mmCIF file as gemmi writes it, N, C-alpha and C atoms, coordinates in Angstrom:
data_model
loop_
_atom_site.group_PDB
_atom_site.id
_atom_site.type_symbol
_atom_site.label_atom_id
_atom_site.label_alt_id
_atom_site.label_comp_id
_atom_site.label_asym_id
_atom_site.label_entity_id
_atom_site.label_seq_id
_atom_site.pdbx_PDB_ins_code
_atom_site.Cartn_x
_atom_site.Cartn_y
_atom_site.Cartn_z
_atom_site.occupancy
_atom_site.B_iso_or_equiv
_atom_site.pdbx_formal_charge
_atom_site.auth_seq_id
_atom_site.auth_asym_id
_atom_site.pdbx_PDB_model_num
ATOM 1 N N . MET Axp A 1 ? 97.879 123.994 94.94 1 0 ? 1 A 1
ATOM 2 C CA . MET Axp A 1 ? 97.549 122.994 95.768 1 0 ? 1 A 1
ATOM 3 C C . MET Axp A 1 ? 96.363 123.294 96.675 1 0 ? 1 A 1
ATOM 4 N N . GLN Axp A 2 ? 95.415 122.376 96.617 1 0 ? 2 A 1
ATOM 5 C CA . GLN Axp A 2 ? 94.159 122.311 97.372 1 0 ? 2 A 1
ATOM 6 C C . GLN Axp A 2 ? 94.332 122.14 98.918 1 0 ? 2 A 1
ATOM 7 N N . ASN Axp A 3 ? 93.954 123.046 99.5 1 0 ? 3 A 1
ATOM 8 C CA . ASN Axp A 3 ? 93.612 123.026 101.304 1 0 ? 3 A 1
ATOM 9 C C . ASN Axp A 3 ? 92.949 121.598 101.324 1 0 ? 3 A 1
ATOM 10 N N . LYS Axp A 4 ? 93.311 120.747 102.368 1 0 ? 4 A 1
ATOM 11 C CA . LYS Axp A 4 ? 92.572 119.862 102.904 1 0 ? 4 A 1
ATOM 12 C C . LYS Axp A 4 ? 91.958 120.099 104.151 1 0 ? 4 A 1
ATOM 13 N N . THR Axp A 5 ? 91.138 119.497 104.57 1 0 ? 5 A 1
ATOM 14 C CA . THR Axp A 5 ? 90.288 119.357 105.796 1 0 ? 5 A 1
ATOM 15 C C . THR Axp A 5 ? 91.006 118.316 106.777 1 0 ? 5 A 1
ATOM 16 N N . LYS Axp A 6 ? 91.083 118.679 107.663 1 0 ? 6 A 1
ATOM 17 C CA . LYS Axp A 6 ? 91.895 117.524 108.615 1 0 ? 6 A 1
ATOM 18 C C . LYS Axp A 6 ? 90.552 117.093 109.58 1 0 ? 6 A 1
ATOM 19 N N . ALA Axp A 7 ? 90.534 115.715 109.454 1 0 ? 7 A 1
ATOM 20 C CA . ALA Axp A 7 ? 89.493 114.85 110.606 1 0 ? 7 A 1
ATOM 21 C C . ALA Axp A 7 ? 90.247 114.225 111.595 1 0 ? 7 A 1
ATOM 22 N N . VAL Axp A 8 ? 90.065 114.325 112.803 1 0 ? 8 A 1
ATOM 23 C CA . VAL Axp A 8 ? 90.833 114.024 114.174 1 0 ? 8 A 1
ATOM 24 C C . VAL Axp A 8 ? 89.677 112.881 114.713 1 0 ? 8 A 1
ATOM 25 N N . PHE Axp A 9 ? 90.294 111.611 114.907 1 0 ? 9 A 1
ATOM 26 C CA . PHE Axp A 9 ? 89.573 110.526 115.58 1 0 ? 9 A 1
ATOM 27 C C . PHE Axp A 9 ? 90.353 110.294 116.91 1 0 ? 9 A 1
ATOM 28 N N . VAL Axp A 10 ? 89.622 110.251 118.122 1 0 ? 10 A 1
ATOM 29 C CA . VAL Axp A 10 ? 90.072 109.952 119.417 1 0 ? 10 A 1
ATOM 30 C C . VAL Axp A 10 ? 89.506 108.35 119.929 1 0 ? 10 A 1
ATOM 31 N N . PHE Axp A 11 ? 90.239 107.647 120.354 1 0 ? 11 A 1
ATOM 32 C CA . PHE Axp A 11 ? 89.902 106.549 120.934 1 0 ? 11 A 1
ATOM 33 C C . PHE Axp A 11 ? 90.655 106.105 121.846 1 0 ? 11 A 1
ATOM 34 N N . ALA Axp A 12 ? 89.916 105.306 123.033 1 0 ? 12 A 1
ATOM 35 C CA . ALA Axp A 12 ? 90.533 105.289 124.252 1 0 ? 12 A 1
ATOM 36 C C . ALA Axp A 12 ? 91.31 104.055 124.241 1 0 ? 12 A 1
ATOM 37 N N . HIS Axp A 13 ? 91.386 102.949 123.488 1 0 ? 13 A 1
ATOM 38 C CA . HIS Axp A 13 ? 92.401 102.12 123.468 1 0 ? 13 A 1
ATOM 39 C C . HIS Axp A 13 ? 92.68 101.441 121.708 1 0 ? 13 A 1
ATOM 40 N N . PRO Axp A 14 ? 93.888 101.103 121.866 1 0 ? 14 A 1
ATOM 41 C CA . PRO Axp A 14 ? 94.702 100.982 120.435 1 0 ? 14 A 1
ATOM 42 C C . PRO Axp A 14 ? 93.505 100.11 119.234 1 0 ? 14 A 1
ATOM 43 N N . ASP Axp A 15 ? 92.982 98.956 119.448 1 0 ? 15 A 1
ATOM 44 C CA . ASP Axp A 15 ? 91.992 98.404 118.935 1 0 ? 15 A 1
ATOM 45 C C . ASP Axp A 15 ? 90.804 98.899 118.531 1 0 ? 15 A 1
ATOM 46 N N . ASP Axp A 16 ? 90.456 99.958 119.169 1 0 ? 16 A 1
ATOM 47 C CA . ASP Axp A 16 ? 89.201 100.706 119.058 1 0 ? 16 A 1
ATOM 48 C C . ASP Axp A 16 ? 88.965 101.291 117.629 1 0 ? 16 A 1
ATOM 49 N N . ALA Axp A 17 ? 90.104 101.768 117.057 1 0 ? 17 A 1
ATOM 50 C CA . ALA Axp A 17 ? 89.944 102.366 115.75 1 0 ? 17 A 1
ATOM 51 C C . ALA Axp A 17 ? 89.548 101.468 114.69 1 0 ? 17 A 1
ATOM 52 N N . GLU Axp A 18 ? 90.312 100.445 114.684 1 0 ? 18 A 1
ATOM 53 C CA . GLU Axp A 18 ? 90.028 99.203 113.709 1 0 ? 18 A 1
ATOM 54 C C . GLU Axp A 18 ? 88.701 98.47 113.743 1 0 ? 18 A 1
ATOM 55 N N . ILE Axp A 19 ? 88.193 98.315 114.873 1 0 ? 19 A 1
ATOM 56 C CA . ILE Axp A 19 ? 87.15 97.567 115.373 1 0 ? 19 A 1
ATOM 57 C C . ILE Axp A 19 ? 85.711 98.366 114.92 1 0 ? 19 A 1
ATOM 58 N N . THR Axp A 20 ? 85.927 99.97 115.758 1 0 ? 20 A 1
ATOM 59 C CA . THR Axp A 20 ? 84.514 100.569 115.397 1 0 ? 20 A 1
ATOM 60 C C . THR Axp A 20 ? 84.685 101.362 114.468 1 0 ? 20 A 1
ATOM 61 N N . SER Axp A 21 ? 85.795 102.048 113.694 1 0 ? 21 A 1
ATOM 62 C CA . SER Axp A 21 ? 85.747 103.445 112.907 1 0 ? 21 A 1
ATOM 63 C C . SER Axp A 21 ? 86.465 103.032 111.379 1 0 ? 21 A 1
ATOM 64 N N . TYR Axp A 22 ? 86.975 101.945 111.194 1 0 ? 22 A 1
ATOM 65 C CA . TYR Axp A 22 ? 87.887 101.619 110.129 1 0 ? 22 A 1
ATOM 66 C C . TYR Axp A 22 ? 87.275 102.337 108.75 1 0 ? 22 A 1
ATOM 67 N N . GLY Axp A 23 ? 85.772 101.912 108.448 1 0 ? 23 A 1
ATOM 68 C CA . GLY Axp A 23 ? 84.929 102.237 107.209 1 0 ? 23 A 1
ATOM 69 C C . GLY Axp A 23 ? 85.101 103.904 107.207 1 0 ? 23 A 1
ATOM 70 N N . THR Axp A 24 ? 84.602 104.251 108.221 1 0 ? 24 A 1
ATOM 71 C CA . THR Axp A 24 ? 84.222 105.914 108.382 1 0 ? 24 A 1
ATOM 72 C C . THR Axp A 24 ? 85.74 106.423 108.21 1 0 ? 24 A 1
ATOM 73 N N . ILE Axp A 25 ? 86.845 106.046 108.737 1 0 ? 25 A 1
ATOM 74 C CA . ILE Axp A 25 ? 88.054 106.725 108.374 1 0 ? 25 A 1
ATOM 75 C C . ILE Axp A 25 ? 88.366 106.435 107.247 1 0 ? 25 A 1
ATOM 76 N N . ARG Axp A 26 ? 88.209 105.469 106.311 1 0 ? 26 A 1
ATOM 77 C CA . ARG Axp A 26 ? 88.344 105.038 105.202 1 0 ? 26 A 1
ATOM 78 C C . ARG Axp A 26 ? 87.581 106.248 104.249 1 0 ? 26 A 1
ATOM 79 N N . ASN Axp A 27 ? 86.268 106.173 104.634 1 0 ? 27 A 1
ATOM 80 C CA . ASN Axp A 27 ? 85.518 107.097 103.926 1 0 ? 27 A 1
ATOM 81 C C . ASN Axp A 27 ? 86.051 108.411 103.804 1 0 ? 27 A 1
ATOM 82 N N . TYR Axp A 28 ? 86.54 109.137 105.335 1 0 ? 28 A 1
ATOM 83 C CA . TYR Axp A 28 ? 87.273 110.355 105.205 1 0 ? 28 A 1
ATOM 84 C C . TYR Axp A 28 ? 88.406 110.495 104.132 1 0 ? 28 A 1
ATOM 85 N N . LEU Axp A 29 ? 89.294 109.332 104.166 1 0 ? 29 A 1
ATOM 86 C CA . LEU Axp A 29 ? 90.485 109.448 103.259 1 0 ? 29 A 1
ATOM 87 C C . LEU Axp A 29 ? 90.032 109.687 102.074 1 0 ? 29 A 1
ATOM 88 N N . ASP Axp A 30 ? 89.104 108.732 101.579 1 0 ? 30 A 1
ATOM 89 C CA . ASP Axp A 30 ? 88.458 108.542 100.094 1 0 ? 30 A 1
ATOM 90 C C . ASP Axp A 30 ? 87.695 110.114 99.693 1 0 ? 30 A 1
ATOM 91 N N . LYS Axp A 31 ? 87.205 110.943 100.576 1 0 ? 31 A 1
ATOM 92 C CA . LYS Axp A 31 ? 86.88 112.108 100.371 1 0 ? 31 A 1
ATOM 93 C C . LYS Axp A 31 ? 87.941 113.249 100.291 1 0 ? 31 A 1
ATOM 94 N N . GLY Axp A 32 ? 89.297 112.918 100.925 1 0 ? 32 A 1
ATOM 95 C CA . GLY Axp A 32 ? 90.178 113.792 100.652 1 0 ? 32 A 1
ATOM 96 C C . GLY Axp A 32 ? 90.914 114.381 101.733 1 0 ? 32 A 1
ATOM 97 N N . TYR Axp A 33 ? 90.24 113.959 102.952 1 0 ? 33 A 1
ATOM 98 C CA . TYR Axp A 33 ? 90.817 114.549 104.27 1 0 ? 33 A 1
ATOM 99 C C . TYR Axp A 33 ? 92.1 114.044 104.971 1 0 ? 33 A 1
ATOM 100 N N . TYR Axp A 34 ? 92.841 114.808 105.605 1 0 ? 34 A 1
ATOM 101 C CA . TYR Axp A 34 ? 94.002 114.261 106.485 1 0 ? 34 A 1
ATOM 102 C C . TYR Axp A 34 ? 93.249 113.559 107.386 1 0 ? 34 A 1
ATOM 103 N N . VAL Axp A 35 ? 93.675 112.538 107.962 1 0 ? 35 A 1
ATOM 104 C CA . VAL Axp A 35 ? 93.203 111.866 108.832 1 0 ? 35 A 1
ATOM 105 C C . VAL Axp A 35 ? 94.183 111.534 110.179 1 0 ? 35 A 1
ATOM 106 N N . ASP Axp A 36 ? 93.889 112.153 111.375 1 0 ? 36 A 1
ATOM 107 C CA . ASP Axp A 36 ? 94.98 111.808 112.436 1 0 ? 36 A 1
ATOM 108 C C . ASP Axp A 36 ? 93.871 110.981 113.367 1 0 ? 36 A 1
ATOM 109 N N . LEU Axp A 37 ? 94.645 110.002 113.826 1 0 ? 37 A 1
ATOM 110 C CA . LEU Axp A 37 ? 94.061 108.909 115.148 1 0 ? 37 A 1
ATOM 111 C C . LEU Axp A 37 ? 94.692 109.318 116.188 1 0 ? 37 A 1
ATOM 112 N N . VAL Axp A 38 ? 94.137 109.565 117.446 1 0 ? 38 A 1
ATOM 113 C CA . VAL Axp A 38 ? 94.913 109.544 118.622 1 0 ? 38 A 1
ATOM 114 C C . VAL Axp A 38 ? 94.157 108.366 119.521 1 0 ? 38 A 1
ATOM 115 N N . ILE Axp A 39 ? 95.508 107.594 120.02 1 0 ? 39 A 1
ATOM 116 C CA . ILE Axp A 39 ? 95.089 106.57 120.858 1 0 ? 39 A 1
ATOM 117 C C . ILE Axp A 39 ? 95.533 106.699 122.355 1 0 ? 39 A 1
ATOM 118 N N . ILE Axp A 40 ? 94.481 106.963 123.305 1 0 ? 40 A 1
ATOM 119 C CA . ILE Axp A 40 ? 94.735 107.245 124.356 1 0 ? 40 A 1
ATOM 120 C C . ILE Axp A 40 ? 95.557 106.486 125.123 1 0 ? 40 A 1
ATOM 121 N N . THR Axp A 41 ? 95.398 105.16 125.333 1 0 ? 41 A 1
ATOM 122 C CA . THR Axp A 41 ? 95.931 104.17 126.481 1 0 ? 41 A 1
ATOM 123 C C . THR Axp A 41 ? 96.72 103.126 125.47 1 0 ? 41 A 1
ATOM 124 N N . ASN Axp A 42 ? 97.514 102.53 126.138 1 0 ? 42 A 1
ATOM 125 C CA . ASN Axp A 42 ? 98.622 101.582 125.676 1 0 ? 42 A 1
ATOM 126 C C . ASN Axp A 42 ? 97.998 100.219 125.12 1 0 ? 42 A 1
ATOM 127 N N . GLY Axp A 43 ? 96.8 100.115 125.899 1 0 ? 43 A 1
ATOM 128 C CA . GLY Axp A 43 ? 96.124 98.759 125.416 1 0 ? 43 A 1
ATOM 129 C C . GLY Axp A 43 ? 96.631 97.571 126.491 1 0 ? 43 A 1
ATOM 130 N N . ASN Axp A 44 ? 97.294 97.767 127.432 1 0 ? 44 A 1
ATOM 131 C CA . ASN Axp A 44 ? 97.953 96.569 128.298 1 0 ? 44 A 1
ATOM 132 C C . ASN Axp A 44 ? 96.805 96.089 128.982 1 0 ? 44 A 1
ATOM 133 N N . ASN Axp A 45 ? 95.539 96.475 129.096 1 0 ? 45 A 1
ATOM 134 C CA . ASN Axp A 45 ? 94.484 95.559 129.684 1 0 ? 45 A 1
ATOM 135 C C . ASN Axp A 45 ? 94.057 94.749 128.5 1 0 ? 45 A 1
ATOM 136 N N . GLY Axp A 46 ? 94.152 94.879 127.491 1 0 ? 46 A 1
ATOM 137 C CA . GLY Axp A 46 ? 93.333 94.365 126.181 1 0 ? 46 A 1
ATOM 138 C C . GLY Axp A 46 ? 93.83 92.746 126.078 1 0 ? 46 A 1
ATOM 139 N N . ILE Axp A 47 ? 93.549 92.084 127.23 1 0 ? 47 A 1
ATOM 140 C CA . ILE Axp A 47 ? 93.78 90.595 127.007 1 0 ? 47 A 1
ATOM 141 C C . ILE Axp A 47 ? 92.516 89.605 127.538 1 0 ? 47 A 1
ATOM 142 N N . SER Axp A 48 ? 92.228 88.79 126.749 1 0 ? 48 A 1
ATOM 143 C CA . SER Axp A 48 ? 90.952 88.247 126.91 1 0 ? 48 A 1
ATOM 144 C C . SER Axp A 48 ? 90.806 87.428 128.291 1 0 ? 48 A 1
ATOM 145 N N . VAL Axp A 49 ? 89.733 87.053 128.694 1 0 ? 49 A 1
ATOM 146 C CA . VAL Axp A 49 ? 89.504 86.318 129.904 1 0 ? 49 A 1
ATOM 147 C C . VAL Axp A 49 ? 90.267 84.912 129.598 1 0 ? 49 A 1
ATOM 148 N N . THR Axp A 50 ? 89.83 84.362 128.495 1 0 ? 50 A 1
ATOM 149 C CA . THR Axp A 50 ? 90.435 82.916 128.124 1 0 ? 50 A 1
ATOM 150 C C . THR Axp A 50 ? 92.056 83.017 128.165 1 0 ? 50 A 1
ATOM 151 N N . GLU Axp A 51 ? 92.688 84.114 127.801 1 0 ? 51 A 1
ATOM 152 C CA . GLU Axp A 51 ? 94.133 84.15 127.665 1 0 ? 51 A 1
ATOM 153 C C . GLU Axp A 51 ? 94.52 84.357 129.12 1 0 ? 51 A 1
ATOM 154 N N . LYS Axp A 52 ? 93.807 85.224 129.911 1 0 ? 52 A 1
ATOM 155 C CA . LYS Axp A 52 ? 94.368 85.439 131.18 1 0 ? 52 A 1
ATOM 156 C C . LYS Axp A 52 ? 94.12 83.932 131.963 1 0 ? 52 A 1
ATOM 157 N N . GLU Axp A 53 ? 92.968 83.319 131.856 1 0 ? 53 A 1
ATOM 158 C CA . GLU Axp A 53 ? 93.121 81.925 132.899 1 0 ? 53 A 1
ATOM 159 C C . GLU Axp A 53 ? 94.26 80.834 131.887 1 0 ? 53 A 1
ATOM 160 N N . LYS Axp A 54 ? 94.685 80.953 130.653 1 0 ? 54 A 1
ATOM 161 C CA . LYS Axp A 54 ? 95.403 80.189 130.215 1 0 ? 54 A 1
ATOM 162 C C . LYS Axp A 54 ? 96.978 80.486 130.488 1 0 ? 54 A 1
ATOM 163 N N . THR Axp A 55 ? 97.158 81.738 130.552 1 0 ? 55 A 1
ATOM 164 C CA . THR Axp A 55 ? 98.564 82.12 130.681 1 0 ? 55 A 1
ATOM 165 C C . THR Axp A 55 ? 98.761 82.487 132.245 1 0 ? 55 A 1
ATOM 166 N N . GLY Axp A 56 ? 97.869 83.038 132.86 1 0 ? 56 A 1
ATOM 167 C CA . GLY Axp A 56 ? 97.982 83.564 134.122 1 0 ? 56 A 1
ATOM 168 C C . GLY Axp A 56 ? 98.333 85.01 134.365 1 0 ? 56 A 1
ATOM 169 N N . ASN Axp A 57 ? 98.439 85.432 132.815 1 0 ? 57 A 1
ATOM 170 C CA . ASN Axp A 57 ? 98.999 86.859 132.928 1 0 ? 57 A 1
ATOM 171 C C . ASN Axp A 57 ? 97.804 88.158 133.038 1 0 ? 57 A 1
ATOM 172 N N . LEU Axp A 58 ? 97.897 89.078 133.663 1 0 ? 58 A 1
ATOM 173 C CA . LEU Axp A 58 ? 96.772 89.969 134.08 1 0 ? 58 A 1
ATOM 174 C C . LEU Axp A 58 ? 96.992 91.021 132.89 1 0 ? 58 A 1
ATOM 175 N N . TYR Axp A 59 ? 98.143 91.304 132.201 1 0 ? 59 A 1
ATOM 176 C CA . TYR Axp A 59 ? 98.392 92.356 131.077 1 0 ? 59 A 1
ATOM 177 C C . TYR Axp A 59 ? 98.871 91.545 129.929 1 0 ? 59 A 1
ATOM 178 N N . ILE Axp A 60 ? 98.862 92.174 128.915 1 0 ? 60 A 1
ATOM 179 C CA . ILE Axp A 60 ? 99.592 91.89 127.68 1 0 ? 60 A 1
ATOM 180 C C . ILE Axp A 60 ? 100.892 92.921 127.638 1 0 ? 60 A 1
ATOM 181 N N . GLU Axp A 61 ? 101.672 92.423 126.933 1 0 ? 61 A 1
ATOM 182 C CA . GLU Axp A 61 ? 102.87 93.574 126.527 1 0 ? 61 A 1
ATOM 183 C C . GLU Axp A 61 ? 102.222 94.745 125.692 1 0 ? 61 A 1
ATOM 184 N N . ASN Axp A 62 ? 102.772 95.842 126.109 1 0 ? 62 A 1
ATOM 185 C CA . ASN Axp A 62 ? 102.457 97.199 125.615 1 0 ? 62 A 1
ATOM 186 C C . ASN Axp A 62 ? 102.281 97.213 123.999 1 0 ? 62 A 1
ATOM 187 N N . ASP Axp A 63 ? 103.395 96.742 123.253 1 0 ? 63 A 1
ATOM 188 C CA . ASP Axp A 63 ? 103.258 96.881 122.224 1 0 ? 63 A 1
ATOM 189 C C . ASP Axp A 63 ? 102.293 95.845 121.282 1 0 ? 63 A 1
ATOM 190 N N . VAL Axp A 64 ? 101.98 94.947 121.699 1 0 ? 64 A 1
ATOM 191 C CA . VAL Axp A 64 ? 100.821 94.321 120.991 1 0 ? 64 A 1
ATOM 192 C C . VAL Axp A 64 ? 99.878 94.96 120.27 1 0 ? 64 A 1
ATOM 193 N N . ARG Axp A 65 ? 99.035 95.662 121.246 1 0 ? 65 A 1
ATOM 194 C CA . ARG Axp A 65 ? 97.934 96.358 120.501 1 0 ? 65 A 1
ATOM 195 C C . ARG Axp A 65 ? 98.197 97.263 119.664 1 0 ? 65 A 1
ATOM 196 N N . LYS Axp A 66 ? 99.407 98.088 119.859 1 0 ? 66 A 1
ATOM 197 C CA . LYS Axp A 66 ? 99.921 99.035 119.135 1 0 ? 66 A 1
ATOM 198 C C . LYS Axp A 66 ? 100.347 98.725 117.492 1 0 ? 66 A 1
ATOM 199 N N . SER Axp A 67 ? 101.089 97.554 117.652 1 0 ? 67 A 1
ATOM 200 C CA . SER Axp A 67 ? 101.451 97.176 116.38 1 0 ? 67 A 1
ATOM 201 C C . SER Axp A 67 ? 100.387 96.47 115.357 1 0 ? 67 A 1
ATOM 202 N N . GLU Axp A 68 ? 98.951 95.91 116.209 1 0 ? 68 A 1
ATOM 203 C CA . GLU Axp A 68 ? 98.04 95.446 115.499 1 0 ? 68 A 1
ATOM 204 C C . GLU Axp A 68 ? 97.073 96.574 115.056 1 0 ? 68 A 1
ATOM 205 N N . THR Axp A 69 ? 97.477 97.923 115.688 1 0 ? 69 A 1
ATOM 206 C CA . THR Axp A 69 ? 96.648 99.14 115.284 1 0 ? 69 A 1
ATOM 207 C C . THR Axp A 69 ? 97.661 99.47 113.927 1 0 ? 69 A 1
ATOM 208 N N . LEU Axp A 70 ? 98.959 99.645 114.191 1 0 ? 70 A 1
ATOM 209 C CA . LEU Axp A 70 ? 99.735 99.993 112.965 1 0 ? 70 A 1
ATOM 210 C C . LEU Axp A 70 ? 99.617 99.297 111.723 1 0 ? 70 A 1
ATOM 211 N N . ASN Axp A 71 ? 99.441 97.705 111.878 1 0 ? 71 A 1
ATOM 212 C CA . ASN Axp A 71 ? 99.103 96.779 110.969 1 0 ? 71 A 1
ATOM 213 C C . ASN Axp A 71 ? 98.118 96.998 109.892 1 0 ? 71 A 1
ATOM 214 N N . SER Axp A 72 ? 97.064 97.54 110.964 1 0 ? 72 A 1
ATOM 215 C CA . SER Axp A 72 ? 95.472 97.729 110.621 1 0 ? 72 A 1
ATOM 216 C C . SER Axp A 72 ? 95.379 98.757 109.185 1 0 ? 72 A 1
ATOM 217 N N . PHE Axp A 73 ? 96.19 99.915 109.669 1 0 ? 73 A 1
ATOM 218 C CA . PHE Axp A 73 ? 96.375 100.954 108.914 1 0 ? 73 A 1
ATOM 219 C C . PHE Axp A 73 ? 97.449 101.166 108.055 1 0 ? 73 A 1
ATOM 220 N N . LYS Axp A 74 ? 98.192 100.306 107.933 1 0 ? 74 A 1
ATOM 221 C CA . LYS Axp A 74 ? 99.599 100.401 107.122 1 0 ? 74 A 1
ATOM 222 C C . LYS Axp A 74 ? 99.314 100.716 105.656 1 0 ? 74 A 1
ATOM 223 N N . ASP Axp A 75 ? 98.154 100.35 105.029 1 0 ? 75 A 1
ATOM 224 C CA . ASP Axp A 75 ? 97.987 100.589 103.683 1 0 ? 75 A 1
ATOM 225 C C . ASP Axp A 75 ? 97.148 101.948 103.75 1 0 ? 75 A 1
ATOM 226 N N . LEU Axp A 76 ? 96.868 102.772 104.579 1 0 ? 76 A 1
ATOM 227 C CA . LEU Axp A 76 ? 96.046 103.897 104.633 1 0 ? 76 A 1
ATOM 228 C C . LEU Axp A 76 ? 96.951 104.921 104.844 1 0 ? 76 A 1
ATOM 229 N N . ASP Axp A 77 ? 96.893 106.214 104.374 1 0 ? 77 A 1
ATOM 230 C CA . ASP Axp A 77 ? 97.71 107.422 104.642 1 0 ? 77 A 1
ATOM 231 C C . ASP Axp A 77 ? 96.93 108.214 105.857 1 0 ? 77 A 1
ATOM 232 N N . VAL Axp A 78 ? 97.154 107.698 106.997 1 0 ? 78 A 1
ATOM 233 C CA . VAL Axp A 78 ? 96.771 108.039 108.226 1 0 ? 78 A 1
ATOM 234 C C . VAL Axp A 78 ? 97.947 108.554 109.305 1 0 ? 78 A 1
ATOM 235 N N . ASN Axp A 79 ? 97.699 109.475 110.125 1 0 ? 79 A 1
ATOM 236 C CA . ASN Axp A 79 ? 98.979 109.69 111.142 1 0 ? 79 A 1
ATOM 237 C C . ASN Axp A 79 ? 98.313 109.253 112.322 1 0 ? 79 A 1
ATOM 238 N N . ILE Axp A 80 ? 99.218 108.334 112.928 1 0 ? 80 A 1
ATOM 239 C CA . ILE Axp A 80 ? 98.673 107.525 114.164 1 0 ? 80 A 1
ATOM 240 C C . ILE Axp A 80 ? 99.489 108.057 115.435 1 0 ? 80 A 1
ATOM 241 N N . ILE Axp A 81 ? 98.907 108.841 116.264 1 0 ? 81 A 1
ATOM 242 C CA . ILE Axp A 81 ? 99.533 109.31 117.427 1 0 ? 81 A 1
ATOM 243 C C . ILE Axp A 81 ? 99.07 108.486 118.809 1 0 ? 81 A 1
ATOM 244 N N . PHE Axp A 82 ? 100.097 107.694 119.375 1 0 ? 82 A 1
ATOM 245 C CA . PHE Axp A 82 ? 99.856 107.008 120.607 1 0 ? 82 A 1
ATOM 246 C C . PHE Axp A 82 ? 100.21 107.684 121.608 1 0 ? 82 A 1
ATOM 247 N N . LEU Axp A 83 ? 99.777 107.872 122.607 1 0 ? 83 A 1
ATOM 248 C CA . LEU Axp A 83 ? 99.84 108.555 124.022 1 0 ? 83 A 1
ATOM 249 C C . LEU Axp A 83 ? 100.071 107.753 124.942 1 0 ? 83 A 1
ATOM 250 N N . ASP Axp A 84 ? 99.985 106.529 124.698 1 0 ? 84 A 1
ATOM 251 C CA . ASP Axp A 84 ? 100.767 105.259 125.475 1 0 ? 84 A 1
ATOM 252 C C . ASP Axp A 84 ? 100.483 105.586 127.251 1 0 ? 84 A 1
ATOM 253 N N . ILE Axp A 85 ? 99.324 105.97 127.478 1 0 ? 85 A 1
ATOM 254 C CA . ILE Axp A 85 ? 98.929 105.97 128.772 1 0 ? 85 A 1
ATOM 255 C C . ILE Axp A 85 ? 98.515 104.365 129.389 1 0 ? 85 A 1
ATOM 256 N N . PRO Axp A 86 ? 99.067 104.086 130.298 1 0 ? 86 A 1
ATOM 257 C CA . PRO Axp A 86 ? 98.579 102.623 130.852 1 0 ? 86 A 1
ATOM 258 C C . PRO Axp A 86 ? 96.898 102.857 131.334 1 0 ? 86 A 1
ATOM 259 N N . GLN Axp A 87 ? 96.14 102.06 131.034 1 0 ? 87 A 1
ATOM 260 C CA . GLN Axp A 87 ? 94.836 102.196 131.029 1 0 ? 87 A 1
ATOM 261 C C . GLN Axp A 87 ? 94.582 102.346 132.693 1 0 ? 87 A 1
ATOM 262 N N . GLU Axp A 88 ? 95.347 101.826 133.57 1 0 ? 88 A 1
ATOM 263 C CA . GLU Axp A 88 ? 94.859 101.926 135.002 1 0 ? 88 A 1
ATOM 264 C C . GLU Axp A 88 ? 95.276 103.391 135.388 1 0 ? 88 A 1
ATOM 265 N N . VAL Axp A 89 ? 95.895 103.968 134.937 1 0 ? 89 A 1
ATOM 266 C CA . VAL Axp A 89 ? 96.377 105.711 135.203 1 0 ? 89 A 1
ATOM 267 C C . VAL Axp A 89 ? 95.127 106.09 134.783 1 0 ? 89 A 1
ATOM 268 N N . LEU Axp A 90 ? 94.697 106.02 133.513 1 0 ? 90 A 1
ATOM 269 C CA . LEU Axp A 90 ? 93.439 106.986 132.902 1 0 ? 90 A 1
ATOM 270 C C . LEU Axp A 90 ? 92.4 106.54 133.549 1 0 ? 90 A 1
ATOM 271 N N . ILE Axp A 91 ? 92.14 105.477 134.189 1 0 ? 91 A 1
ATOM 272 C CA . ILE Axp A 91 ? 90.817 105.073 134.931 1 0 ? 91 A 1
ATOM 273 C C . ILE Axp A 91 ? 90.787 105.768 136.363 1 0 ? 91 A 1
ATOM 274 N N . THR Axp A 92 ? 92.358 105.909 136.8 1 0 ? 92 A 1
ATOM 275 C CA . THR Axp A 92 ? 92.445 106.659 138.15 1 0 ? 92 A 1
ATOM 276 C C . THR Axp A 92 ? 92.34 107.838 137.903 1 0 ? 92 A 1
ATOM 277 N N . LEU Axp A 93 ? 92.755 108.624 137.056 1 0 ? 93 A 1
ATOM 278 C CA . LEU Axp A 93 ? 92.498 110.112 136.623 1 0 ? 93 A 1
ATOM 279 C C . LEU Axp A 93 ? 90.974 110.524 136.607 1 0 ? 93 A 1
ATOM 280 N N . LEU Axp A 94 ? 90.275 109.57 136.153 1 0 ? 94 A 1
ATOM 281 C CA . LEU Axp A 94 ? 89.055 110.008 136.024 1 0 ? 94 A 1
ATOM 282 C C . LEU Axp A 94 ? 88.091 109.849 137.075 1 0 ? 94 A 1
ATOM 283 N N . PHE Axp A 95 ? 88.395 108.989 137.993 1 0 ? 95 A 1
ATOM 284 C CA . PHE Axp A 95 ? 87.877 108.999 139.102 1 0 ? 95 A 1
ATOM 285 C C . PHE Axp A 95 ? 88.667 110.045 140.316 1 0 ? 95 A 1
ATOM 286 N N . ILE Axp A 96 ? 89.384 110.754 139.942 1 0 ? 96 A 1
ATOM 287 C CA . ILE Axp A 96 ? 89.857 111.655 140.891 1 0 ? 96 A 1
ATOM 288 C C . ILE Axp A 96 ? 88.81 113.107 140.74 1 0 ? 96 A 1
ATOM 289 N N . LYS Axp A 97 ? 88.5 113.25 141.973 1 0 ? 97 A 1
ATOM 290 C CA . LYS Axp A 97 ? 87.539 114.444 141.977 1 0 ? 97 A 1
ATOM 291 C C . LYS Axp A 97 ? 88.144 115.719 142.581 1 0 ? 97 A 1
């Protein structure tokens, strides 16, 4: 059995992988790499301004963006790791000195 090289992609938000890097990820898979996707936040701030105004909600359900990412990659052999950190926690950690 041939050893495969692993490619690890790290994204801040659940939808970043499919929006910014789907083609690149597919390219690595086609070349025979094992691919891991690490998604840092849970995507709860991923609500449009229009949706905020229409519903009055400031956040979306945590599983919405996660399920969209899983659906986007369902036909590809990738390992997706969700850290599920709320975005506001990550932002707070970034500004602690």
